[in-house]
N, CA, C and O atoms as a Maestro MAE file, in Angstrom:
{
 s_m_m2io_version
 :::
 2.0.0
}

f_m_ct {
 s_m_title
 :::
 protein
 m_atom[208] {
  # First column is atom index #
  i_m_mmod_type
  r_m_x_coord
  r_m_y_coord
  r_m_z_coord
  i_m_residue_number
  s_m_chain_name
  s_m_pdb_residue_name
  s_m_pdb_atom_name
  i_m_atomic_number
  :::
  1 25 0.816 -1.197 0.000 1 A "UNK " " N  " 7
  2 3 0.000 0.000 0.000 1 A "UNK " " CA " 6
  3 2 0.863 1.265 0.000 1 A "UNK " " C  " 6
  4 15 0.561 2.235 -0.695 1 A "UNK " " O  " 8
  5 25 1.931 1.238 0.785 2 A "UNK " " N  " 7
  6 3 2.841 2.383 0.813 2 A "UNK " " CA " 6
  7 2 3.952 2.194 -0.205 2 A "UNK " " C  " 6
  8 15 4.381 1.072 -0.473 2 A "UNK " " O  " 8
  9 25 4.404 3.288 -0.760 3 A "UNK " " N  " 7
  10 3 5.506 3.243 -1.716 3 A "UNK " " CA " 6
  11 2 6.806 3.314 -0.938 3 A "UNK " " C  " 6
  12 15 6.991 4.178 -0.081 3 A "UNK " " O  " 8
  13 25 7.700 2.391 -1.250 4 A "UNK " " N  " 7
  14 3 8.996 2.385 -0.573 4 A "UNK " " CA " 6
  15 2 9.876 3.473 -1.185 4 A "UNK " " C  " 6
  16 15 10.198 3.429 -2.372 4 A "UNK " " O  " 8
  17 25 10.257 4.444 -0.364 5 A "UNK " " N  " 7
  18 3 11.061 5.565 -0.846 5 A "UNK " " CA " 6
  19 2 12.526 5.161 -0.888 5 A "UNK " " C  " 6
  20 15 13.056 4.586 0.063 5 A "UNK " " O  " 8
  21 25 13.162 5.467 -1.989 6 A "UNK " " N  " 7
  22 3 14.584 5.185 -2.140 6 A "UNK " " CA " 6
  23 2 15.348 6.425 -1.692 6 A "UNK " " C  " 6
  24 15 15.085 7.515 -2.198 6 A "UNK " " O  " 8
  25 25 16.289 6.289 -0.756 7 A "UNK " " N  " 7
  26 3 17.049 7.474 -0.325 7 A "UNK " " CA " 6
  27 2 17.890 8.016 -1.475 7 A "UNK " " C  " 6
  28 15 18.461 7.240 -2.242 7 A "UNK " " O  " 8
  29 25 17.972 9.316 -1.600 8 A "UNK " " N  " 7
  30 3 18.765 9.894 -2.701 8 A "UNK " " CA " 6
  31 2 20.246 9.591 -2.518 8 A "UNK " " C  " 6
  32 15 20.760 9.542 -1.401 8 A "UNK " " O  " 8
  33 25 20.903 9.393 -3.632 9 A "UNK " " N  " 7
  34 3 22.332 9.102 -3.572 9 A "UNK " " CA " 6
  35 2 23.092 10.370 -3.212 9 A "UNK " " C  " 6
  36 15 22.802 11.455 -3.717 9 A "UNK " " O  " 8
  37 25 24.063 10.212 -2.335 10 A "UNK " " N  " 7
  38 3 24.879 11.351 -1.911 10 A "UNK " " CA " 6
  39 2 25.929 11.610 -2.980 10 A "UNK " " C  " 6
  40 15 26.891 10.854 -3.113 10 A "UNK " " O  " 8
  41 25 25.741 12.676 -3.736 11 A "UNK " " N  " 7
  42 3 26.658 12.962 -4.840 11 A "UNK " " CA " 6
  43 2 27.923 13.647 -4.355 11 A "UNK " " C  " 6
  44 15 28.977 13.518 -4.977 11 A "UNK " " O  " 8
  45 25 27.828 14.377 -3.246 12 A "UNK " " N  " 7
  46 3 28.992 15.100 -2.747 12 A "UNK " " CA " 6
  47 2 29.473 14.411 -1.479 12 A "UNK " " C  " 6
  48 15 29.052 14.759 -0.376 12 A "UNK " " O  " 8
  49 25 30.353 13.437 -1.642 13 A "UNK " " N  " 7
  50 3 30.789 12.621 -0.508 13 A "UNK " " CA " 6
  51 2 32.066 13.135 0.142 13 A "UNK " " C  " 6
  52 15 32.517 12.576 1.142 13 A "UNK " " O  " 8
  53 25 32.652 14.182 -0.407 14 A "UNK " " N  " 7
  54 3 33.935 14.650 0.109 14 A "UNK " " CA " 6
  55 2 33.747 15.894 0.979 14 A "UNK " " C  " 6
  56 15 34.490 16.866 0.846 14 A "UNK " " O  " 8
  57 25 32.748 15.860 1.871 15 A "UNK " " N  " 7
  58 3 32.484 17.019 2.714 15 A "UNK " " CA " 6
  59 2 32.741 16.727 4.180 15 A "UNK " " C  " 6
  60 15 32.405 17.551 5.031 15 A "UNK " " O  " 8
  61 25 33.330 15.575 4.508 16 A "UNK " " N  " 7
  62 3 33.566 15.263 5.920 16 A "UNK " " CA " 6
  63 2 34.611 16.186 6.525 16 A "UNK " " C  " 6
  64 15 34.571 16.448 7.727 16 A "UNK " " O  " 8
  65 25 35.542 16.682 5.728 17 A "UNK " " N  " 7
  66 3 36.623 17.499 6.270 17 A "UNK " " CA " 6
  67 2 36.119 18.872 6.695 17 A "UNK " " C  " 6
  68 15 36.805 19.577 7.435 17 A "UNK " " O  " 8
  69 25 34.924 19.264 6.237 18 A "UNK " " N  " 7
  70 3 34.363 20.545 6.673 18 A "UNK " " CA " 6
  71 2 34.086 20.555 8.168 18 A "UNK " " C  " 6
  72 15 34.138 21.606 8.806 18 A "UNK " " O  " 8
  73 25 33.789 19.381 8.730 19 A "UNK " " N  " 7
  74 3 33.373 19.322 10.133 19 A "UNK " " CA " 6
  75 2 34.549 19.198 11.086 19 A "UNK " " C  " 6
  76 15 34.353 19.256 12.300 19 A "UNK " " O  " 8
  77 25 35.755 19.030 10.582 20 A "UNK " " N  " 7
  78 3 36.908 18.900 11.470 20 A "UNK " " CA " 6
  79 2 37.218 20.238 12.135 20 A "UNK " " C  " 6
  80 15 37.168 21.275 11.473 20 A "UNK " " O  " 8
  81 25 37.536 20.239 13.428 21 A "UNK " " N  " 7
  82 3 37.863 21.513 14.088 21 A "UNK " " CA " 6
  83 2 39.192 22.068 13.580 21 A "UNK " " C  " 6
  84 15 40.161 21.331 13.396 21 A "UNK " " O  " 8
  85 25 39.216 23.351 13.363 22 A "UNK " " N  " 7
  86 3 40.431 23.999 12.907 22 A "UNK " " CA " 6
  87 2 40.595 24.065 11.406 22 A "UNK " " C  " 6
  88 15 41.542 24.683 10.919 22 A "UNK " " O  " 8
  89 25 39.701 23.448 10.663 23 A "UNK " " N  " 7
  90 3 39.839 23.477 9.203 23 A "UNK " " CA " 6
  91 2 39.602 24.886 8.678 23 A "UNK " " C  " 6
  92 15 40.366 25.383 7.850 23 A "UNK " " O  " 8
  93 25 38.544 25.526 9.159 24 A "UNK " " N  " 7
  94 3 38.239 26.868 8.663 24 A "UNK " " CA " 6
  95 2 39.246 27.880 9.171 24 A "UNK " " C  " 6
  96 15 39.562 28.839 8.467 24 A "UNK " " O  " 8
  97 25 39.761 27.689 10.384 25 A "UNK " " N  " 7
  98 3 40.791 28.594 10.899 25 A "UNK " " CA " 6
  99 2 42.052 28.497 10.052 25 A "UNK " " C  " 6
  100 15 42.653 29.515 9.708 25 A "UNK " " O  " 8
  101 25 42.453 27.281 9.718 26 A "UNK " " N  " 7
  102 3 43.639 27.098 8.887 26 A "UNK " " CA " 6
  103 2 43.413 27.675 7.494 26 A "UNK " " C  " 6
  104 15 44.318 28.271 6.910 26 A "UNK " " O  " 8
  105 25 42.209 27.497 6.964 27 A "UNK " " N  " 7
  106 3 41.903 28.025 5.640 27 A "UNK " " CA " 6
  107 2 41.983 29.550 5.622 27 A "UNK " " C  " 6
  108 15 42.546 30.137 4.698 27 A "UNK " " O  " 8
  109 25 41.419 30.184 6.642 28 A "UNK " " N  " 7
  110 3 41.456 31.645 6.704 28 A "UNK " " CA " 6
  111 2 42.887 32.143 6.870 28 A "UNK " " C  " 6
  112 15 43.272 33.145 6.266 28 A "UNK " " O  " 8
  113 25 43.677 31.445 7.688 29 A "UNK " " N  " 7
  114 3 45.070 31.855 7.871 29 A "UNK " " CA " 6
  115 2 45.868 31.703 6.584 29 A "UNK " " C  " 6
  116 15 46.697 32.557 6.267 29 A "UNK " " O  " 8
  117 25 45.630 30.631 5.841 30 A "UNK " " N  " 7
  118 3 46.341 30.427 4.576 30 A "UNK " " CA " 6
  119 2 45.980 31.530 3.592 30 A "UNK " " C  " 6
  120 15 46.855 32.078 2.922 30 A "UNK " " O  " 8
  121 25 44.692 31.859 3.501 31 A "UNK " " N  " 7
  122 3 44.269 32.926 2.588 31 A "UNK " " CA " 6
  123 2 44.859 34.265 3.017 31 A "UNK " " C  " 6
  124 15 45.297 35.051 2.177 31 A "UNK " " O  " 8
  125 25 44.870 34.523 4.328 32 A "UNK " " N  " 7
  126 3 45.379 35.802 4.828 32 A "UNK " " CA " 6
  127 2 46.868 35.955 4.545 32 A "UNK " " C  " 6
  128 15 47.305 36.995 4.052 32 A "UNK " " O  " 8
  129 25 47.651 34.917 4.857 33 A "UNK " " N  " 7
  130 3 49.093 35.035 4.655 33 A "UNK " " CA " 6
  131 2 49.468 35.003 3.179 33 A "UNK " " C  " 6
  132 15 50.451 35.627 2.779 33 A "UNK " " O  " 8
  133 25 48.702 34.285 2.366 34 A "UNK " " N  " 7
  134 3 48.990 34.322 0.933 34 A "UNK " " CA " 6
  135 2 48.679 35.705 0.363 34 A "UNK " " C  " 6
  136 15 49.365 36.174 -0.544 34 A "UNK " " O  " 8
  137 25 47.641 36.357 0.899 35 A "UNK " " N  " 7
  138 3 47.336 37.720 0.466 35 A "UNK " " CA " 6
  139 2 48.436 38.683 0.899 35 A "UNK " " C  " 6
  140 15 48.783 39.603 0.158 35 A "UNK " " O  " 8
  141 25 48.984 38.477 2.092 36 A "UNK " " N  " 7
  142 3 50.113 39.303 2.523 36 A "UNK " " CA " 6
  143 2 51.329 39.081 1.634 36 A "UNK " " C  " 6
  144 15 52.075 40.019 1.353 36 A "UNK " " O  " 8
  145 25 51.531 37.848 1.195 37 A "UNK " " N  " 7
  146 3 52.647 37.568 0.289 37 A "UNK " " CA " 6
  147 2 52.447 38.282 -1.044 37 A "UNK " " C  " 6
  148 15 53.398 38.828 -1.603 37 A "UNK " " O  " 8
  149 25 51.219 38.281 -1.557 38 A "UNK " " N  " 7
  150 3 50.941 38.974 -2.814 38 A "UNK " " CA " 6
  151 2 51.190 40.470 -2.657 38 A "UNK " " C  " 6
  152 15 51.755 41.106 -3.547 38 A "UNK " " O  " 8
  153 25 50.769 41.028 -1.531 39 A "UNK " " N  " 7
  154 3 50.980 42.460 -1.307 39 A "UNK " " CA " 6
  155 2 52.457 42.793 -1.196 39 A "UNK " " C  " 6
  156 15 52.899 43.829 -1.694 39 A "UNK " " O  " 8
  157 25 53.227 41.923 -0.546 40 A "UNK " " N  " 7
  158 3 54.648 42.207 -0.399 40 A "UNK " " CA " 6
  159 2 55.387 42.051 -1.724 40 A "UNK " " C  " 6
  160 15 56.368 42.751 -1.970 40 A "UNK " " O  " 8
  161 25 54.927 41.143 -2.575 41 A "UNK " " N  " 7
  162 3 55.582 40.962 -3.875 41 A "UNK " " CA " 6
  163 2 55.337 42.179 -4.761 41 A "UNK " " C  " 6
  164 15 56.258 42.674 -5.410 41 A "UNK " " O  " 8
  165 25 54.095 42.659 -4.788 42 A "UNK " " N  " 7
  166 3 53.776 43.792 -5.652 42 A "UNK " " CA " 6
  167 2 54.086 45.128 -5.001 42 A "UNK " " C  " 6
  168 15 54.013 46.162 -5.665 42 A "UNK " " O  " 8
  169 25 54.428 45.134 -3.723 43 A "UNK " " N  " 7
  170 3 54.830 46.352 -3.050 43 A "UNK " " CA " 6
  171 2 53.720 47.361 -2.861 43 A "UNK " " C  " 6
  172 15 53.973 48.565 -2.878 43 A "UNK " " O  " 8
  173 25 52.498 46.898 -2.681 44 A "UNK " " N  " 7
  174 3 51.393 47.827 -2.472 44 A "UNK " " CA " 6
  175 2 51.245 48.145 -0.988 44 A "UNK " " C  " 6
  176 15 51.649 47.361 -0.129 44 A "UNK " " O  " 8
  177 25 50.671 49.287 -0.705 45 A "UNK " " N  " 7
  178 3 50.447 49.677 0.686 45 A "UNK " " CA " 6
  179 2 49.157 49.040 1.194 45 A "UNK " " C  " 6
  180 15 48.296 48.678 0.392 45 A "UNK " " O  " 8
  181 25 49.008 48.896 2.507 46 A "UNK " " N  " 7
  182 3 47.775 48.298 3.038 46 A "UNK " " CA " 6
  183 2 46.524 49.091 2.685 46 A "UNK " " C  " 6
  184 15 45.443 48.511 2.581 46 A "UNK " " O  " 8
  185 25 46.644 50.392 2.502 47 A "UNK " " N  " 7
  186 3 45.475 51.174 2.117 47 A "UNK " " CA " 6
  187 2 44.983 50.833 0.730 47 A "UNK " " C  " 6
  188 15 43.778 50.836 0.481 47 A "UNK " " O  " 8
  189 25 45.901 50.537 -0.181 48 A "UNK " " N  " 7
  190 3 45.519 50.172 -1.545 48 A "UNK " " CA " 6
  191 2 44.990 48.743 -1.587 48 A "UNK " " C  " 6
  192 15 44.224 48.393 -2.485 48 A "UNK " " O  " 8
  193 25 45.388 47.923 -0.632 49 A "UNK " " N  " 7
  194 3 45.003 46.515 -0.657 49 A "UNK " " CA " 6
  195 2 43.492 46.336 -0.564 49 A "UNK " " C  " 6
  196 15 42.949 45.391 -1.137 49 A "UNK " " O  " 8
  197 25 42.806 47.226 0.146 50 A "UNK " " N  " 7
  198 3 41.362 47.065 0.308 50 A "UNK " " CA " 6
  199 2 40.607 47.466 -0.946 50 A "UNK " " C  " 6
  200 15 39.430 47.130 -1.082 50 A "UNK " " O  " 8
  201 25 41.249 48.175 -1.867 51 A "UNK " " N  " 7
  202 3 40.542 48.622 -3.062 51 A "UNK " " CA " 6
  203 2 40.650 47.625 -4.200 51 A "UNK " " C  " 6
  204 15 39.994 47.795 -5.228 51 A "UNK " " O  " 8
  205 25 41.461 46.592 -4.042 52 A "UNK " " N  " 7
  206 3 41.641 45.612 -5.122 52 A "UNK " " CA " 6
  207 2 40.441 44.687 -5.162 52 A "UNK " " C  " 6
  208 15 40.384 43.784 -5.997 52 A "UNK " " O  " 8
  :::
 }
 m_bond[207] {
  # First column is bond index #
  i_m_from
  i_m_to
  i_m_order
  :::
  1 1 2 1
  2 2 3 1
  3 3 4 2
  4 3 5 1
  5 5 6 1
  6 6 7 1
  7 7 8 2
  8 7 9 1
  9 9 10 1
  10 10 11 1
  11 11 12 2
  12 11 13 1
  13 13 14 1
  14 14 15 1
  15 15 16 2
  16 15 17 1
  17 17 18 1
  18 18 19 1
  19 19 20 2
  20 19 21 1
  21 21 22 1
  22 22 23 1
  23 23 24 2
  24 23 25 1
  25 25 26 1
  26 26 27 1
  27 27 28 2
  28 27 29 1
  29 29 30 1
  30 30 31 1
  31 31 32 2
  32 31 33 1
  33 33 34 1
  34 34 35 1
  35 35 36 2
  36 35 37 1
  37 37 38 1
  38 38 39 1
  39 39 40 2
  40 39 41 1
  41 41 42 1
  42 42 43 1
  43 43 44 2
  44 43 45 1
  45 45 46 1
  46 46 47 1
  47 47 48 2
  48 47 49 1
  49 49 50 1
  50 50 51 1
  51 51 52 2
  52 51 53 1
  53 53 54 1
  54 54 55 1
  55 55 56 2
  56 55 57 1
  57 57 58 1
  58 58 59 1
  59 59 60 2
  60 59 61 1
  61 61 62 1
  62 62 63 1
  63 63 64 2
  64 63 65 1
  65 65 66 1
  66 66 67 1
  67 67 68 2
  68 67 69 1
  69 69 70 1
  70 70 71 1
  71 71 72 2
  72 71 73 1
  73 73 74 1
  74 74 75 1
  75 75 76 2
  76 75 77 1
  77 77 78 1
  78 78 79 1
  79 79 80 2
  80 79 81 1
  81 81 82 1
  82 82 83 1
  83 83 84 2
  84 83 85 1
  85 85 86 1
  86 86 87 1
  87 87 88 2
  88 87 89 1
  89 89 90 1
  90 90 91 1
  91 91 92 2
  92 91 93 1
  93 93 94 1
  94 94 95 1
  95 95 96 2
  96 95 97 1
  97 97 98 1
  98 98 99 1
  99 99 100 2
  100 99 101 1
  101 101 102 1
  102 102 103 1
  103 103 104 2
  104 103 105 1
  105 105 106 1
  106 106 107 1
  107 107 108 2
  108 107 109 1
  109 109 110 1
  110 110 111 1
  111 111 112 2
  112 111 113 1
  113 113 114 1
  114 114 115 1
  115 115 116 2
  116 115 117 1
  117 117 118 1
  118 118 119 1
  119 119 120 2
  120 119 121 1
  121 121 122 1
  122 122 123 1
  123 123 124 2
  124 123 125 1
  125 125 126 1
  126 126 127 1
  127 127 128 2
  128 127 129 1
  129 129 130 1
  130 130 131 1
  131 131 132 2
  132 131 133 1
  133 133 134 1
  134 134 135 1
  135 135 136 2
  136 135 137 1
  137 137 138 1
  138 138 139 1
  139 139 140 2
  140 139 141 1
  141 141 142 1
  142 142 143 1
  143 143 144 2
  144 143 145 1
  145 145 146 1
  146 146 147 1
  147 147 148 2
  148 147 149 1
  149 149 150 1
  150 150 151 1
  151 151 152 2
  152 151 153 1
  153 153 154 1
  154 154 155 1
  155 155 156 2
  156 155 157 1
  157 157 158 1
  158 158 159 1
  159 159 160 2
  160 159 161 1
  161 161 162 1
  162 162 163 1
  163 163 164 2
  164 163 165 1
  165 165 166 1
  166 166 167 1
  167 167 168 2
  168 167 169 1
  169 169 170 1
  170 170 171 1
  171 171 172 2
  172 171 173 1
  173 173 174 1
  174 174 175 1
  175 175 176 2
  176 175 177 1
  177 177 178 1
  178 178 179 1
  179 179 180 2
  180 179 181 1
  181 181 182 1
  182 182 183 1
  183 183 184 2
  184 183 185 1
  185 185 186 1
  186 186 187 1
  187 187 188 2
  188 187 189 1
  189 189 190 1
  190 190 191 1
  191 191 192 2
  192 191 193 1
  193 193 194 1
  194 194 195 1
  195 195 196 2
  196 195 197 1
  197 197 198 1
  198 198 199 1
  199 199 200 2
  200 199 201 1
  201 201 202 1
  202 202 203 1
  203 203 204 2
  204 203 205 1
  205 205 206 1
  206 206 207 1
  207 207 208 2
  :::
 }
}
């Protein structure tokens, strides 16, 4: 009488690392320091950095 529902297949299975503690902190630090490296290579001032 009832239709047996098939659970949807999980297409994005590589999301477990999002839940690890410190992943987002490390990601933000990597982005921040890489941005500082770009600024130091091009020799721009911090005031100009916000306008890019």
